[in-house]
Backbone as a ProteinNet text record, in pm:
[ID]
protein_1_A
[PRIMARY]
MKLIETLSQLTEVTGISNSSSTQSSIQESTMERLYSLSREKQEEGKKRREAIALASLKRNKPSDVEYGVLPSHNAHNMYLQGIAFLYAKEKYIQQCRAKKQREEESQRGHASKLAEGAFALCSDPSFQERVFQKRRFPKQYIRSDA
[TERTIARY]
-5112.2	-5133.2	-5266.3	-5291.7	-5417.8	-5536	-5513.2	-5618.8	-5664.4	-5568.4	-5602.5	-5677.3	-5635.3	-5704.5	-5847.2	-5865.8	-6000.7	-6086.7	-6027.4	-6102.4	-6141.5	-6051.2	-6083.6	-6192.4	-6189.1	-6295.1	-6427.3	-6421.9	-6542.4	-6604.6	-6524	-6576.2	-6633.7	-6575.3	-6628.9	-6764.3	-6778.4	-6903.6	-7013.5	-6984.6	-7086.6	-7111	-7020.5	-7039.5	-6997.9	-6912.2	-6865.7	-6757.9	-6758	-6658.9	-6522.8	-6421.1	-6284.7	-6228.4	-6307.9	-6255.8	-6172.5	-6077.3	-5982.8	-6050.8	-6150.3	-6216.2	-6298.1	-6370.2	-6450.2	-6361	-6253.4	-6163.3	-6094.6	-6057	-5992.2	-6091.1	-6217	-6316.5	-6344.9	-6344.2	-6363.8	-6245.6	-6127.9	-6009.7	-6013.5	-6053.7	-6061.5	-6166.8	-6282.8	-6387.8	-6346.3	-6277.9	-6231.7	-6126.5	-6035.9	-5931.9	-5994.3	-6093.4	-6160.4	-6232.8	-6295.3	-6367.3	-6269.1	-6159.7	-6060.3	-5997.4	-5971.2	-5912	-6008.4	-6136.4	-6234.4	-6249.5	-6233	-6236.9	-6115.3	-6001.8	-5880.9	-5864.4	-5939.4	-5926.6	-5961.6	-6065.8	-6103.6	-5991.5	-5933.5	-5823.1	-5703.3	-5680.1	-5568.9	-5591.8	-5713	-5744.9	-5732.7	-5782.4	-5771.1	-5624.6	-5544.4	-5401.5	-5332.8	-5370.1	-5310.4	-5345.2	-5471.2	-5512.1	-5441.6	-5430.6	-5365.3	-5216.6	-5148.3	-5007.3	-4989.2	-5080.6	-5072.6	-5094.1	-5188.8	-5214.8	-5093.7	-5030.5	-4912.2	-4798.8	-4779.6	-4673.6	-4699.5	-4823.7	-4857.9	-4834.2	-4876.6	-4855.5	-4706.2	-4630.7	-4486.3	-4421.1	-4465.3	-4411.4	-4442.5	-4566.2	-4605.3	-4524.5	-4504.3	-4434	-4285.2	-4224.7	-4080.7	-4042.4	-4140.4	-4111.8	-4045.1	-3933.3	-3869.1	-3956.2	-3942.6	-4024	-3982.4	-4078.4	-4051.6	-3988.4	-3858.4	-3785.1	-3737.1	-3772.8	-3731.3	-3600.1	-3502.3	-3373.3	-3361	-3436.1	-3435.5	-3375.3	-3413.8	-3365.2	-3445.7	-3374.9	-3438.5	-3497.5	-3623.5	-3681.2	-3600.1	-3600.4	-3513.9	-3549.5	-3679.7	-3715.1	-3669.5	-3675.3	-3625.1	-3473.3	-3407	-3261.2	-3218.3	-3289.2	-3255.3	-3273.2	-3384.3	-3407.8	-3300.3	-3262.9	-3159.8	-3026.5	-2995.3	-2871.9	-2872.8	-2985.2	-2994.1	-2982.4	-3042.9	-3031	-2885.5	-2815.9	-2675	-2589.5	-2613.3	-2537.8	-2566.7	-2692.9	-2729.2	-2661.6	-2656.5	-2591.2	-2442.3	-2376	-2233.2	-2205.1	-2292.5	-2276.4	-2290.6	-2392	-2413	-2296.7	-2244.5	-2132.3	-2008.4	-1979.5	-1863.1	-1876.6	-1997.2	-2021.4	-1999.1	-2045.6	-2027.5	-1878.3	-1804.7	-1660.7	-1589.4	-1626.2	-1565	-1595.2	-1718.1	-1754	-1672.6	-1657.4	-1578.7	-1433.2	-1376.7	-1237.5	-1221.7	-1316.9	-1309.5	-1320.2	-1407.9	-1424.9	-1297.2	-1239.5	-1116.2	-1002.2	-995.2	-890.8	-907.1	-1032.1	-1056.1	-1013.7	-1046.5	-1009.2	-857.4	-788.7	-642.2	-580	-631.5	-577.7	-601.8	-721.4	-750.2	-662	-634	-546.9	-402.3	-357.9	-220.3	-198.9	-294.1	-283.1	-290.2	-373.2	-390.3	-262.5	-201.9	-80.7	35.5	41.8	154	136.3	16.7	-6.8	-8.5	-32.2	-40	84.4	129.6	237.6	178.4	264.1	215.8	138.1	14.2	-67.4	-134.8	-108.2	-169.1	-310.6	-393.6	-531.4	-573.1	-484.6	-518.5	-441.5	-504.9	-440.3	-371.6	-243.5	-167.4	-36.2	6.8	131.1	255.3	234.5	346.6	389	511.2	553.1	566.5	598.8	611.4	475.1	368.7	234.1	195.9	227.2	195.7	272.6	395.9	476	415.2	371.7	308	181.7	99.2	-24.2	10.1	111.6	151.7	197.9	273.6	322.1	205.9	106.7	-9.1	-85.2	-95.3	-166.9	-83.8	45.6	131.1	144	156.9	173.1	65.6	-59.7	-167.7	-162.5	-103.4	-107	-15	86.5	178.3	110.3	8.5	-53.6	-183.7	-217.5	-337.6	-302.7	-383.5	-361	-402.4	-324.8	-359.1	-377.1	-484.8	-511.3	-577.1	-614.9	-689.9	-609
414.1	322.9	250.9	200	130	224.5	348.5	447.1	470	477.3	498.6	378.5	257.4	136.8	134.1	173	174.8	277.7	389.6	493.1	447.9	380	333.4	226.9	140.8	41.1	108.3	211	284.1	351.6	405.9	472.7	373.2	253.4	151.6	103	86.6	35.6	139.9	263.8	367	417.5	388.3	429.4	571.7	624.6	761.6	759.4	860.7	868	899.6	871.9	888.5	1025.5	1122.4	1254.7	1300.8	1386.4	1428.2	1511.7	1593.1	1677.9	1594.3	1497	1413.2	1322.9	1276.4	1188.2	1265.4	1388.3	1468.4	1503.7	1530.6	1560.2	1437	1319.2	1194.6	1172	1196.5	1179	1274.8	1398.9	1496.5	1457.3	1411.6	1373.2	1250.2	1156.9	1037.7	1074.7	1161	1205.6	1278.4	1363.2	1437.3	1342	1241.9	1143.6	1065.3	1022.3	947	1035	1159.2	1251.4	1279.4	1296.4	1322.5	1201.1	1082.5	962.9	957.4	997.4	988.2	1109	1216.7	1336.1	1305.4	1226.9	1190	1110.3	1018.3	937.9	1027.6	1125.9	1217.5	1298	1346.7	1424.3	1337.7	1213.5	1122.4	1096	1072.8	1048.3	1168.5	1288.2	1410.7	1427	1404.3	1415.8	1312	1189.5	1083.4	1116	1166.8	1204.5	1317.3	1414.4	1524.5	1473.6	1381	1324.9	1246.7	1172.3	1095.3	1189.4	1294.1	1390.5	1459.2	1495	1560.1	1466.1	1340.3	1242.2	1218.6	1215.4	1195.8	1312.8	1434.4	1551.3	1547	1508.4	1501.9	1395.1	1280.1	1169.7	1200.6	1261.9	1286.8	1419.8	1494.7	1624.7	1604.7	1672.9	1657.9	1717.9	1660.8	1709	1851.1	1924.6	2063.3	2065.6	2077.7	2085.5	2228.5	2286.1	2423.7	2423.1	2485.9	2497.9	2639.6	2665.2	2799	2796.5	2891.6	2902.5	2807.4	2734.3	2639.9	2717.5	2690.5	2759.7	2730.6	2824.1	2812.8	2693	2660.6	2546.1	2414.9	2406.2	2285.8	2276.9	2390	2391.9	2350.9	2398.4	2364.2	2214.6	2158.8	2014.3	1933.4	1978.9	1908.5	1912.6	2026.4	2040.1	1946	1941.3	1854.1	1707.3	1668.6	1529.7	1495.3	1588.7	1566.4	1552	1638	1631.8	1500.6	1460.1	1333.8	1215.6	1218.4	1110.9	1105.9	1221.7	1226.1	1179.8	1217.6	1175.3	1023	967.5	822.6	747.6	802.3	739	739.5	852.9	863.5	771	762	674.1	527.3	489.5	353	322.6	417.1	396.9	381.2	462.2	450.7	316.3	267.5	136.8	26	35.1	-66.4	-62.9	56.6	68.1	11.7	42.9	-6.4	-159	-214.4	-360	-426.7	-370.6	-426.3	-416.4	-304.1	-284.5	-383.7	-406.6	-504.4	-644.4	-680	-812.3	-827.6	-724.6	-731.4	-740.9	-663	-666.4	-801.2	-856.7	-986	-1094.5	-1088.5	-1188.6	-1168.6	-1045.8	-1015.9	-1052.3	-1013.3	-1043.6	-1192.1	-1262.2	-1405.3	-1478.7	-1437.5	-1504.6	-1479.5	-1362.8	-1332.3	-1396.9	-1419.5	-1472.3	-1624.3	-1688.6	-1834.4	-1894.2	-2000.4	-2075.2	-2155.4	-2212.2	-2287.8	-2409.7	-2418.8	-2533.5	-2521.9	-2419.7	-2405.4	-2351.7	-2380.5	-2334.4	-2254.4	-2228	-2151.5	-2020.9	-1916	-1785.3	-1770.9	-1754.3	-1730.7	-1665.9	-1573.2	-1503.7	-1585.1	-1689.8	-1772.8	-1869.1	-1856.2	-1944.2	-2090.6	-2115.8	-2255.7	-2325.6	-2251.6	-2309.4	-2342.8	-2252.2	-2276.2	-2397.2	-2411	-2525.8	-2655.8	-2658.1	-2778.8	-2813.5	-2712.6	-2737.3	-2792	-2733.8	-2779.5	-2925.4	-2959.2	-3097.4	-3194.4	-3153.7	-3241	-3264.9	-3163.6	-3181.3	-3263.2	-3250.4	-3319.8	-3468.6	-3498.9	-3637.4	-3668.7	-3686.5	-3703	-3833.7	-3942.7	-4071.6	-4072.5	-3990.4	-3987.5	-3931.8	-3848.1	-3782.3	-3851	-3963.1	-4034.3	-4116	-4102.2	-4175.9	-4320.9	-4407.4	-4548.8	-4596	-4557.8	-4593.3	-4728.6	-4785.6	-4909.7	-5025.1
-9630.8	-9740.5	-9725.8	-9606.6	-9582.6	-9591.9	-9552.3	-9557.5	-9701.9	-9791	-9933.2	-9988.4	-9948.5	-9993.7	-9940.6	-9815.7	-9759	-9829.8	-9861.3	-9931.6	-10072	-10137.9	-10272.9	-10267.6	-10165.7	-10151.6	-10118.4	-10038.8	-10000.7	-10123.1	-10207.6	-10327.2	-10424.8	-10431.6	-10522.5	-10475	-10346	-10291.4	-10306.2	-10279.9	-10285.6	-10427.8	-10514.4	-10652.8	-10678.5	-10596.8	-10614.5	-10721.5	-10804.5	-10910.8	-10852.7	-10925.5	-10878.8	-10914.2	-10907.5	-10935.4	-10817.1	-10841.4	-10737.3	-10630.2	-10665.5	-10566.5	-10468.3	-10521.3	-10430.3	-10347.4	-10404.9	-10331.6	-10218.2	-10246.1	-10142.1	-10031.2	-10065.2	-9962.5	-9877.1	-9940.7	-9864.8	-9770.8	-9822.1	-9738.1	-9618.5	-9644.2	-9536.3	-9433.6	-9483.1	-9388.4	-9307.3	-9373.2	-9302.6	-9198.4	-9239.2	-9145.7	-9027	-9057.8	-8950.9	-8856	-8911.6	-8830.6	-8742.4	-8801.3	-8724.5	-8616.6	-8652.3	-8555.1	-8440.5	-8472.6	-8367.7	-8275.3	-8330.8	-8247.3	-8153.5	-8203.5	-8121.9	-8029.6	-8052.9	-7969.3	-7823.7	-7800.5	-7664.1	-7596.4	-7672.6	-7618.8	-7586.1	-7673.1	-7648.2	-7520.7	-7503.6	-7383.4	-7257.7	-7265.9	-7150.6	-7117.3	-7220.8	-7199.6	-7138.4	-7185.3	-7132.3	-6984.6	-6949.3	-6809.4	-6722.6	-6774.6	-6700.3	-6677.3	-6780.3	-6765.9	-6664.5	-6667.3	-6570.9	-6428.3	-6411.8	-6278.5	-6228.1	-6318.5	-6280	-6241.5	-6320	-6289.6	-6155.7	-6129	-6002.5	-5884.4	-5900	-5792.6	-5770.8	-5877.3	-5866.7	-5793.6	-5823.2	-5754.5	-5606	-5572.6	-5431.4	-5358	-5423.6	-5359.9	-5343.6	-5442.4	-5439.9	-5377.1	-5333	-5273.1	-5137.9	-5113.5	-4983.1	-4873.5	-4755.8	-4644.9	-4607.1	-4558.7	-4520.5	-4382.4	-4379.2	-4254.1	-4240.2	-4130	-4106.7	-4029.3	-4086.3	-4021.1	-3965.8	-3865.6	-3808.1	-3669.7	-3590.3	-3453.7	-3366	-3282.1	-3191	-3073.7	-3037.6	-2922.3	-2796	-2703.7	-2585.8	-2497.9	-2483.9	-2398.4	-2461.7	-2594.9	-2661.9	-2650.3	-2663.8	-2652.7	-2512.6	-2412.2	-2274.1	-2249.3	-2299.6	-2283.8	-2355.7	-2474.6	-2549.9	-2475.1	-2416.9	-2339.2	-2219	-2147.8	-2029.7	-2067.7	-2180	-2225.5	-2257.3	-2321	-2353.2	-2229.1	-2132.6	-2006.9	-1933.7	-1929.5	-1863.4	-1932.4	-2064.6	-2138.6	-2106.4	-2106.6	-2076	-1933.1	-1839.4	-1700.4	-1688.1	-1753.6	-1746.9	-1812.6	-1920.7	-1989.4	-1901.4	-1838.2	-1750.2	-1629.4	-1574.6	-1460.1	-1499.1	-1617.7	-1666.7	-1685.6	-1740.9	-1762.2	-1628.8	-1530	-1397.4	-1333	-1348.7	-1293.5	-1359.8	-1490.4	-1561.7	-1516.8	-1501.2	-1454.9	-1314.2	-1225.6	-1088	-1084.5	-1164.1	-1169.7	-1219.6	-1324.1	-1379.7	-1277.6	-1209.2	-1109	-993.5	-948.6	-841.8	-886.2	-1011.5	-1061.5	-1067.4	-1115	-1122.9	-984.1	-889.5	-753.9	-687.6	-709.6	-647.5	-708.2	-836.1	-898.2	-853.3	-847.3	-807.2	-660.3	-575.8	-433.6	-407.2	-475.6	-458.4	-496.6	-603.8	-649.6	-554.6	-496.7	-407.2	-270	-224.4	-90.9	-86.8	-198.9	-200.4	-264.5	-207	-270.6	-385.3	-466.4	-582.3	-534	-577.2	-540.8	-405.6	-326.9	-195.7	-210.3	-110.4	-117.5	4	97.2	216.5	215.1	262	268.5	403.9	400.3	522.4	482.1	559.9	526	566.5	645.9	691.5	580.2	528.5	419.2	462.1	586.4	630.5	628.9	667.2	661.8	517.4	429.7	288.3	235.9	277.7	232.8	283.2	410.5	464.1	387.5	356.4	281	142.4	81.6	-51.1	-46.2	56.3	69.1	91.6	168.4	192.6	62.5	-16.7	-143.4	-241.4	-232.2	-326.8	-291.7	-163.6	-117.9	-15	-56	42.7	120.7	68.7	136.9	259.2	260.2	374.8	498.5	478.5	593.3	637.2	578.2	619.8	745.1	846.9	971.7	954.1	1005.7	1003.6	1147.2	1210.5	1350.5	1363.9	1259.6	1269.8	1307.7
[MASK]
++++++++++++++++++++++++++++++++++++++++++++++++++++++++++++++++++++++++++++++++++++++++++++++++++++++++++++++++++++++++++++++++++++++++++++++++++

């Protein structure tokens, strides 16, 4: 619509008659001029879109990972690493079990050898009873030599 108005203004200014043949030639020349102006922009846009698509393909392309046969020296190293890991894990588990067992034995042995409240280790129950009584009633066993 605006194009026709511009063309009519152009014809009035230049004094061109409003015959259909001249008007159509003006329209064609104007269209050709506008198209030639936009052709460069179209080419630039096309190149830019292609560059973006190419960059996108490069960025999103999965890495080339070869899933083939593992060389024998790599396989051997991988096997040794696995064995070393399993050995270290088993050794750690054994150490933890031994530590836990020592703690349980020391608690069990301590409880069985000591009377309630006693602080000395002795297998004689009468000694343990005397120690317990001293701790329970300490003032009775204080010497008053003064």
